[in-house]
GUKE-714256 format. One record per residue: residue in one letter; x, y, z of N, C-alpha, C in turn. Coordinates in nm, 2 decimals. Each point is the difference from the previous one (the first is absolute). Layout:
BEGIN
<'A'; <X; Y; Z>; <X; Y; Z>; <X; Y; Z>>,
...
//
This chain:
BEGIN
<'X'; <9.89; 14.02; 20.61>; <0.08; 0.12; -0.01>; <-0.08; 0.11; -0.07>>,
<'X'; <-0.11; -0.02; -0.05>; <-0.07; 0.09; -0.10>; <-0.04; 0.13; 0.06>>,
<'X'; <-0.04; 0.01; 0.13>; <-0.05; 0.13; 0.05>; <0.10; 0.11; -0.01>>,
<'X'; <0.12; -0.01; 0.05>; <0.10; 0.11; -0.02>; <0.03; 0.02; -0.14>>,
<'X'; <0.01; -0.11; -0.08>; <0.03; 0.01; -0.14>; <-0.11; 0.08; -0.07>>,
<'X'; <-0.13; -0.03; 0.02>; <-0.11; 0.07; -0.06>; <0.00; 0.15; 0.03>>,
<'X'; <0.02; 0.02; 0.13>; <0.00; 0.15; 0.04>; <0.12; 0.07; -0.06>>,
<'X'; <0.11; -0.06; -0.01>; <0.12; 0.07; -0.06>; <-0.03; 0.02; -0.15>>,
<'X'; <-0.06; -0.10; -0.07>; <-0.03; 0.02; -0.14>; <-0.10; 0.11; -0.02>>,
<'X'; <-0.10; 0.01; 0.09>; <-0.10; 0.10; -0.01>; <0.06; 0.14; 0.01>>,
<'X'; <0.09; 0.01; 0.10>; <0.06; 0.13; 0.02>; <0.10; 0.04; -0.12>>,
<'X'; <0.07; -0.10; -0.05>; <0.09; 0.03; -0.11>; <-0.08; 0.03; -0.13>>,
<'X'; <-0.12; -0.05; -0.01>; <-0.08; 0.03; -0.12>; <-0.07; 0.14; 0.00>>,
<'X'; <0.01; 0.07; 0.11>; <-0.06; 0.13; 0.01>; <0.08; 0.10; -0.09>>,
<'X'; <-0.07; 0.10; -0.05>; <0.08; 0.10; -0.08>; <0.10; 0.06; 0.10>>,
<'X'; <0.11; 0.05; -0.06>; <0.11; 0.05; 0.08>; <-0.04; 0.11; 0.10>>,
<'X'; <-0.08; 0.10; -0.05>; <-0.04; 0.10; 0.10>; <-0.09; -0.05; 0.11>>,
<'X'; <-0.08; -0.10; -0.03>; <-0.08; -0.06; 0.10>; <0.09; -0.09; 0.10>>,
<'X'; <0.10; -0.06; -0.05>; <0.09; -0.08; 0.08>; <0.07; 0.08; 0.10>>,
<'X'; <0.03; 0.13; -0.03>; <0.06; 0.09; 0.10>; <-0.08; 0.02; 0.12>>,
<'X'; <-0.13; 0.00; -0.02>; <-0.09; 0.02; 0.12>; <0.00; -0.13; 0.09>>,
<'X'; <0.04; -0.11; -0.06>; <0.00; -0.13; 0.08>; <0.14; -0.04; 0.02>>,
<'X'; <0.09; 0.09; 0.00>; <0.15; -0.03; 0.01>; <0.03; -0.09; 0.12>>,
<'X'; <-0.05; 0.04; 0.12>; <0.03; -0.07; 0.12>; <-0.06; -0.14; -0.01>>,
<'X'; <-0.12; -0.01; -0.05>; <-0.07; -0.13; -0.01>; <0.08; -0.09; -0.10>>,
<'X'; <0.05; 0.06; -0.10>; <0.08; -0.08; -0.10>; <0.12; -0.06; 0.06>>,
<'X'; <0.07; 0.08; 0.08>; <0.12; -0.05; 0.07>; <-0.03; -0.11; 0.10>>,
<'X'; <-0.11; 0.02; 0.07>; <-0.04; -0.10; 0.10>; <-0.04; -0.13; -0.08>>,
<'X'; <-0.07; 0.01; -0.11>; <-0.04; -0.11; -0.08>; <0.12; -0.08; -0.05>>,
<'X'; <0.10; 0.08; -0.05>; <0.12; -0.07; -0.05>; <0.07; -0.07; 0.11>>,
<'X'; <0.01; 0.06; 0.12>; <0.07; -0.07; 0.11>; <-0.08; -0.13; 0.04>>,
<'X'; <-0.14; 0.01; 0.00>; <-0.08; -0.11; 0.04>; <0.02; -0.11; -0.11>>,
<'X'; <0.00; 0.03; -0.12>; <0.02; -0.09; -0.11>; <0.13; -0.08; 0.02>>,
<'X'; <0.11; 0.07; 0.02>; <0.13; -0.06; 0.01>; <0.01; -0.08; 0.13>>,
<'X'; <-0.06; 0.04; 0.11>; <0.00; -0.07; 0.12>; <-0.07; -0.14; -0.02>>,
<'X'; <-0.12; 0.01; -0.07>; <-0.08; -0.12; -0.02>; <0.08; -0.09; -0.10>>,
<'X'; <0.07; 0.05; -0.10>; <0.08; -0.08; -0.09>; <0.11; -0.07; 0.08>>,
<'X'; <0.07; 0.07; 0.09>; <0.10; -0.06; 0.08>; <-0.05; -0.11; 0.08>>,
<'X'; <-0.12; 0.02; 0.06>; <-0.06; -0.11; 0.09>; <-0.04; -0.12; -0.09>>,
<'X'; <-0.06; 0.02; -0.12>; <-0.04; -0.11; -0.08>; <0.13; -0.08; -0.05>>,
<'X'; <0.10; 0.07; -0.03>; <0.12; -0.06; -0.05>; <0.07; -0.09; 0.11>>,
<'X'; <-0.02; 0.04; 0.13>; <0.05; -0.07; 0.11>; <-0.09; -0.11; 0.05>>,
<'X'; <-0.13; 0.03; 0.01>; <-0.09; -0.10; 0.06>; <-0.11; -0.05; -0.09>>,
<'X'; <-0.01; 0.04; -0.13>; <-0.10; -0.04; -0.08>; <0.02; -0.14; -0.06>>,
<'X'; <-0.11; -0.05; -0.05>; <0.00; -0.13; -0.08>; <0.07; 0.03; -0.13>>,
<'X'; <0.04; -0.11; -0.08>; <0.06; 0.03; -0.13>; <-0.09; 0.08; -0.09>>,
<'X'; <-0.13; -0.02; 0.01>; <-0.10; 0.07; -0.09>; <0.00; 0.15; 0.05>>,
<'X'; <0.00; 0.03; 0.13>; <0.00; 0.13; 0.05>; <0.13; 0.07; -0.04>>,
<'X'; <0.11; -0.07; 0.01>; <0.13; 0.06; -0.04>; <0.00; 0.04; -0.15>>,
<'X'; <-0.05; -0.09; -0.08>; <-0.01; 0.02; -0.15>; <-0.09; 0.12; -0.03>>,
<'X'; <-0.11; 0.01; 0.07>; <-0.09; 0.12; -0.02>; <0.07; 0.13; 0.05>>,
<'X'; <0.07; -0.01; 0.11>; <0.07; 0.12; 0.05>; <0.11; 0.05; -0.10>>,
<'X'; <0.07; -0.10; -0.06>; <0.10; 0.04; -0.09>; <-0.06; 0.06; -0.13>>,
<'X'; <-0.12; -0.05; -0.04>; <-0.07; 0.05; -0.12>; <-0.04; 0.15; 0.03>>,
<'X'; <-0.06; 0.02; 0.12>; <-0.05; 0.13; 0.04>; <0.12; 0.10; 0.01>>,
<'X'; <0.11; -0.05; 0.05>; <0.12; 0.09; 0.01>; <0.05; 0.04; -0.14>>,
<'X'; <0.00; -0.09; -0.09>; <0.04; 0.03; -0.14>; <-0.09; 0.10; -0.06>>,
<'X'; <-0.13; -0.02; 0.02>; <-0.10; 0.09; -0.06>; <0.02; 0.14; 0.06>>,
<'X'; <0.01; 0.01; 0.13>; <0.02; 0.13; 0.06>; <0.13; 0.07; -0.05>>,
<'X'; <0.11; -0.08; 0.00>; <0.12; 0.05; -0.05>; <-0.01; 0.06; -0.15>>,
<'X'; <-0.07; -0.08; -0.08>; <-0.02; 0.05; -0.14>; <-0.08; 0.13; 0.00>>,
<'X'; <-0.11; 0.00; 0.08>; <-0.08; 0.12; 0.01>; <0.08; 0.12; 0.04>>,
<'X'; <0.08; -0.02; 0.11>; <0.08; 0.12; 0.05>; <0.10; 0.04; -0.10>>,
<'X'; <0.06; -0.09; -0.07>; <0.10; 0.03; -0.10>; <-0.06; 0.08; -0.12>>,
<'X'; <-0.12; -0.05; -0.04>; <-0.07; 0.07; -0.11>; <-0.04; 0.14; 0.04>>,
<'X'; <-0.05; 0.01; 0.13>; <-0.04; 0.14; 0.05>; <0.12; 0.09; 0.01>>,
<'X'; <0.11; -0.05; 0.05>; <0.12; 0.08; 0.01>; <0.05; 0.05; -0.14>>,
<'X'; <-0.01; -0.09; -0.10>; <0.04; 0.04; -0.13>; <-0.10; 0.11; -0.05>>,
<'X'; <-0.13; -0.02; 0.02>; <-0.09; 0.10; -0.04>; <0.02; 0.14; 0.06>>,
<'X'; <0.03; 0.00; 0.13>; <0.03; 0.12; 0.08>; <0.13; 0.07; -0.05>>,
<'X'; <0.10; -0.08; -0.03>; <0.13; 0.06; -0.04>; <-0.02; 0.05; -0.15>>,
<'X'; <-0.08; -0.06; -0.08>; <-0.02; 0.05; -0.13>; <-0.08; 0.13; 0.00>>,
<'X'; <-0.10; 0.00; 0.09>; <-0.08; 0.13; 0.01>; <0.07; 0.11; 0.06>>,
<'X'; <0.09; -0.03; 0.09>; <0.07; 0.11; 0.07>; <0.13; 0.04; -0.08>>,
<'X'; <0.05; -0.09; -0.08>; <0.12; 0.03; -0.07>; <0.13; -0.03; 0.08>>,
<'X'; <-0.02; -0.06; 0.12>; <0.11; -0.03; 0.09>; <0.04; -0.15; -0.01>>,
<'X'; <0.12; -0.03; 0.03>; <0.04; -0.14; 0.02>; <-0.04; -0.04; 0.14>>,
<'X'; <0.01; -0.13; 0.02>; <-0.04; -0.06; 0.13>; <0.08; 0.07; 0.11>>,
<'X'; <0.13; 0.01; -0.03>; <0.09; 0.06; 0.10>; <-0.04; 0.15; 0.03>>,
<'X'; <-0.03; 0.07; -0.10>; <-0.04; 0.14; 0.02>; <-0.13; 0.01; 0.08>>,
<'X'; <-0.09; -0.09; -0.04>; <-0.13; 0.00; 0.07>; <0.02; -0.03; 0.15>>,
<'X'; <0.09; -0.10; 0.03>; <0.03; -0.03; 0.14>; <0.06; 0.11; 0.07>>,
<'X'; <0.10; 0.07; -0.06>; <0.06; 0.12; 0.07>; <-0.11; 0.11; 0.02>>,
<'X'; <-0.08; 0.02; -0.10>; <-0.11; 0.10; 0.01>; <-0.09; -0.03; 0.12>>,
<'X'; <-0.04; -0.13; 0.01>; <-0.09; -0.03; 0.12>; <0.07; 0.01; 0.13>>,
<'X'; <0.13; -0.01; 0.00>; <0.08; 0.01; 0.13>; <0.02; 0.14; 0.04>>,
<'X'; <-0.03; 0.10; -0.09>; <0.01; 0.14; 0.03>; <-0.11; 0.04; 0.11>>,
<'X'; <0.05; 0.05; 0.11>; <-0.10; 0.03; 0.11>; <-0.10; 0.11; -0.04>>,
<'X'; <0.02; 0.07; -0.10>; <-0.09; 0.11; -0.04>; <-0.12; -0.06; -0.09>>,
<'X'; <0.01; -0.12; -0.04>; <-0.10; -0.06; -0.10>; <-0.12; -0.05; 0.08>>,
<'X'; <0.03; -0.08; 0.10>; <-0.11; -0.06; 0.07>; <0.00; 0.05; 0.15>>,
<'X'; <-0.12; -0.01; 0.06>; <0.00; 0.04; 0.14>; <0.09; -0.09; 0.09>>,
<'X'; <0.05; 0.05; 0.11>; <0.09; -0.08; 0.08>; <-0.05; -0.13; 0.04>>,
<'X'; <-0.13; -0.01; 0.04>; <-0.06; -0.13; 0.04>; <0.01; -0.10; -0.11>>,
<'X'; <-0.03; 0.04; -0.12>; <0.01; -0.09; -0.12>; <0.14; -0.04; -0.03>>,
<'X'; <0.10; 0.09; 0.02>; <0.14; -0.03; -0.01>; <0.04; -0.11; 0.10>>,
<'X'; <-0.04; 0.02; 0.12>; <0.03; -0.10; 0.10>; <-0.06; -0.13; -0.03>>,
<'X'; <-0.13; 0.00; -0.04>; <-0.07; -0.12; -0.04>; <0.08; -0.07; -0.11>>,
<'X'; <0.04; 0.07; -0.10>; <0.07; -0.06; -0.11>; <0.13; -0.06; 0.05>>,
<'X'; <0.08; 0.07; 0.08>; <0.13; -0.06; 0.04>; <-0.02; -0.12; 0.09>>,
<'X'; <-0.10; 0.00; 0.09>; <-0.02; -0.11; 0.09>; <-0.05; -0.12; -0.08>>,
<'X'; <-0.10; 0.03; -0.09>; <-0.05; -0.11; -0.09>; <0.10; -0.06; -0.09>>,
<'X'; <0.09; 0.09; -0.05>; <0.10; -0.05; -0.10>; <0.09; -0.10; 0.08>>,
<'X'; <0.04; 0.03; 0.12>; <0.08; -0.09; 0.08>; <-0.07; -0.13; 0.02>>,
<'X'; <-0.13; 0.01; 0.04>; <-0.07; -0.12; 0.03>; <-0.02; -0.09; -0.12>>,
<'X'; <-0.03; 0.06; -0.11>; <-0.02; -0.07; -0.13>; <0.13; -0.06; -0.04>>,
<'X'; <0.11; 0.07; 0.01>; <0.13; -0.06; -0.04>; <0.03; -0.12; 0.09>>,
<'X'; <-0.03; 0.01; 0.13>; <0.03; -0.11; 0.09>; <-0.09; -0.12; -0.03>>,
<'X'; <-0.13; 0.03; -0.03>; <-0.09; -0.11; -0.04>; <0.05; -0.06; -0.13>>,
<'X'; <0.04; 0.08; -0.09>; <0.05; -0.06; -0.13>; <0.12; -0.09; 0.02>>,
<'X'; <0.09; 0.05; 0.09>; <0.12; -0.09; 0.03>; <-0.04; -0.13; 0.06>>,
<'X'; <-0.10; 0.01; 0.10>; <-0.05; -0.12; 0.07>; <-0.06; -0.09; -0.10>>,
<'X'; <-0.08; 0.05; -0.09>; <-0.07; -0.08; -0.11>; <0.11; -0.06; -0.09>>,
<'X'; <0.10; 0.07; -0.03>; <0.10; -0.05; -0.09>; <0.07; -0.12; 0.07>>,
<'X'; <0.03; 0.02; 0.13>; <0.07; -0.11; 0.08>; <-0.09; -0.12; 0.01>>,
<'X'; <-0.13; 0.03; 0.02>; <-0.10; -0.11; 0.02>; <-0.01; -0.08; -0.14>>,
<'X'; <-0.01; 0.08; -0.11>; <-0.01; -0.07; -0.13>; <0.13; -0.08; -0.03>>,
<'X'; <0.11; 0.06; 0.03>; <0.13; -0.07; -0.04>; <0.02; -0.13; 0.09>>,
<'X'; <-0.05; 0.00; 0.12>; <0.02; -0.11; 0.08>; <-0.11; -0.11; -0.02>>,
<'X'; <-0.11; 0.04; -0.06>; <-0.11; -0.10; -0.03>; <0.01; -0.06; -0.14>>,
<'X'; <0.08; 0.06; -0.09>; <0.01; -0.05; -0.13>; <0.12; -0.09; -0.01>>,
<'X'; <-0.01; -0.12; -0.05>; <0.11; -0.09; 0.00>; <0.10; 0.05; -0.10>>,
<'X'; <0.13; -0.03; 0.03>; <0.11; 0.05; -0.09>; <-0.01; -0.08; -0.13>>,
<'X'; <0.03; 0.07; -0.11>; <0.00; -0.06; -0.13>; <0.14; -0.03; -0.04>>,
<'X'; <0.10; 0.03; 0.08>; <0.14; -0.03; -0.03>; <0.02; -0.15; 0.02>>,
<'X'; <0.09; -0.06; -0.08>; <0.03; -0.14; 0.02>; <0.07; -0.03; 0.13>>,
<'X'; <-0.02; -0.12; 0.06>; <0.06; -0.03; 0.13>; <0.15; 0.00; -0.02>>,
<'X'; <0.08; 0.03; 0.10>; <0.15; 0.00; -0.02>; <0.04; -0.14; -0.03>>,
<'X'; <0.11; -0.01; -0.08>; <0.05; -0.13; -0.04>; <0.08; -0.06; 0.11>>,
<'X'; <-0.01; -0.13; 0.01>; <0.07; -0.07; 0.10>; <0.14; -0.02; -0.05>>,
<'X'; <0.09; -0.01; 0.10>; <0.14; -0.03; -0.04>; <0.01; -0.13; -0.07>>,
<'X'; <0.07; -0.01; -0.11>; <0.02; -0.13; -0.06>; <0.12; -0.07; 0.07>>,
<'X'; <-0.03; -0.13; 0.02>; <0.10; -0.08; 0.07>; <0.10; -0.05; -0.11>>,
<'X'; <0.12; -0.02; 0.04>; <0.10; -0.04; -0.10>; <0.00; -0.15; -0.01>>,
<'X'; <-0.08; -0.06; -0.08>; <0.00; -0.14; -0.03>; <-0.02; -0.09; 0.12>>,
<'X'; <-0.02; -0.13; -0.03>; <-0.02; -0.10; 0.11>; <0.13; -0.02; 0.07>>,
<'X'; <-0.01; -0.02; 0.13>; <0.11; -0.03; 0.08>; <0.02; -0.15; 0.01>>,
<'X'; <0.11; -0.04; 0.04>; <0.02; -0.15; 0.02>; <0.09; -0.05; -0.11>>,
<'X'; <-0.03; -0.11; -0.06>; <0.08; -0.07; -0.09>; <0.03; 0.08; -0.13>>,
<'X'; <0.13; 0.00; -0.03>; <0.04; 0.07; -0.12>; <-0.02; -0.09; -0.12>>,
<'X'; <-0.04; 0.07; -0.11>; <-0.02; -0.08; -0.12>; <0.13; -0.01; -0.07>>,
<'X'; <0.02; -0.12; -0.06>; <0.12; -0.02; -0.08>; <-0.03; 0.03; -0.15>>,
<'X'; <0.08; 0.09; -0.05>; <-0.01; 0.03; -0.14>; <0.10; -0.07; -0.08>>,
<'X'; <-0.04; -0.05; -0.11>; <0.10; -0.07; -0.09>; <0.04; 0.11; -0.10>>,
<'X'; <0.13; 0.02; -0.01>; <0.06; 0.09; -0.09>; <0.02; -0.07; -0.13>>,
<'X'; <-0.03; 0.06; -0.11>; <0.03; -0.06; -0.13>; <0.12; 0.05; -0.06>>,
//
């Protein structure tokens, strides 16, 4: 899974102004990364699945750190930044469309990955208790009363 992972990491490590020049490529790399992760989680060996999970964790951490850095620099909250980017006057229309389409695709891939992960991880909850039977049937025991 390392090719899409490496490319996405390269693009995320670019300075913010440089990243803007590679915006479309960044979106395509993110989609390729999540598609590959979904494939590995469905068809990969246990080692490939473990590596895919590790890479997803690293990318998530990197994106979270970058988002925090951007919000601190801009003085906006995540919600404000999201609304700002949805403003049609901020980005060209083609970039707006790319963001919206990619957002839907990434959300769907994330949901698919979540479903794949939850179905492949064994449940940690205890098995349901069996009904207890009411004592042995048959001969009644005689009790001696004192």
